[in-house]
N, C-alpha and C positions, 0 to 999 in steps of 0.2 A: 828216404826216399820213398818211389812210389806205391800205390797201392795193387794189389794182384788184382785181376778181372777174374770173376768167379763165375763160371759156365759150370750151366746143370745138362748131365747128356741125358734127363728123361725129360728133357723141355726146350721143344722146338720153335712154339709157338714165343714163349720168352726173347729166343736169338732172332728170331724174324723182327719182332719189338726193339731192338736194339736200332736195327739200319733201317726200319719204316718211321719212329720220332713220333708220329701220332696223326694217321688219320689226315684229316681236311688241311691241317697246318703243314704237311709236307707236299703235298699235291699243288700248294699256294707257294710255297719257296720254289719248288721248279717252275712252278708259270713265271715267277715276276724273274728270275734270276734269267743270264744267256745262256742258249746249246749250242753249244762250238763242233764241228763237226771239221776235219782234218784227213784232206787225202795224200796221204805224204807231203810230200813240203812243196806241189804243186796248185792246189784249189783249197781254200776255206767258204764253208757254209757259216753263216751265224745267225741265229733267229735272234728278236730281242734285241735289233739295231736297231738305237732310236734316232741314227743319223751322221753323219760321217763332218769328223770335225775337221780334220786335214789331210790332203790324200795328194799325190804325185806318183811317179814312178817306181821308187824306192821306198816309199813311205806312208803307209795310212793308218789313220786313229780314228776310234767309229767310237761313238756316242752309247753308253749304255746306259739300262736303267739308275743303276748303281755305279758309275765312277764309266771308267774309258779301259778300251784295249787298241794297245799298237803292235802293227805287224812290222817288219822290215824285211826287205829283201828287193828281190828286181824282177819290171818288168811286168809289175801290177794293172791287172786289170778288171773294172768292176763288170762283170758279166752281168747282173740282175740285180734289182733292188727292189721287192715288192712288201709291200706294207713293212713288217717288222726283221723280212730276211734279209741277207745280202750273201752274195755271190761273189769272191774272187780271186783273179785266177794270176797265177805269177810262182816267182821263186818265191818260198819264205824261210827266210831265216831264223828269225827267233817269230816269238810272240809275246807280250807282257801287257799285265794288269795294270792299271792306274788308278787308283783309289782317290 
C-alpha cells in the first residue's frame, strides 16, 4: 500500500513548493509545453502549435513541441494562425494527445 503524504499545518511555504516545483525549471516547462483554451465545444485556441499536419472539415491534427494534438468534430475552420498560436472554430467532439 502507498505511503501517506504528511502535511504540516504550520508550514504554508512547504505546501507552496509542492506545487511550484522549483522556480526556473517550472517556468521553463510552462514555456515549452502547449497551452490550450477551450470555449465550450465550439472554439479552441492553442499556443505552442508548430504546424498543421492534417486538416479537413471534421479532423485536425496539429504538431506540438512534443507530439501532436488531434481534434475531431464538424465544420472546422482555422480562424487564425499567427506565430505559434492557432484559433479553431467548429463543433469539437473529442480532443486527443498523440505522443
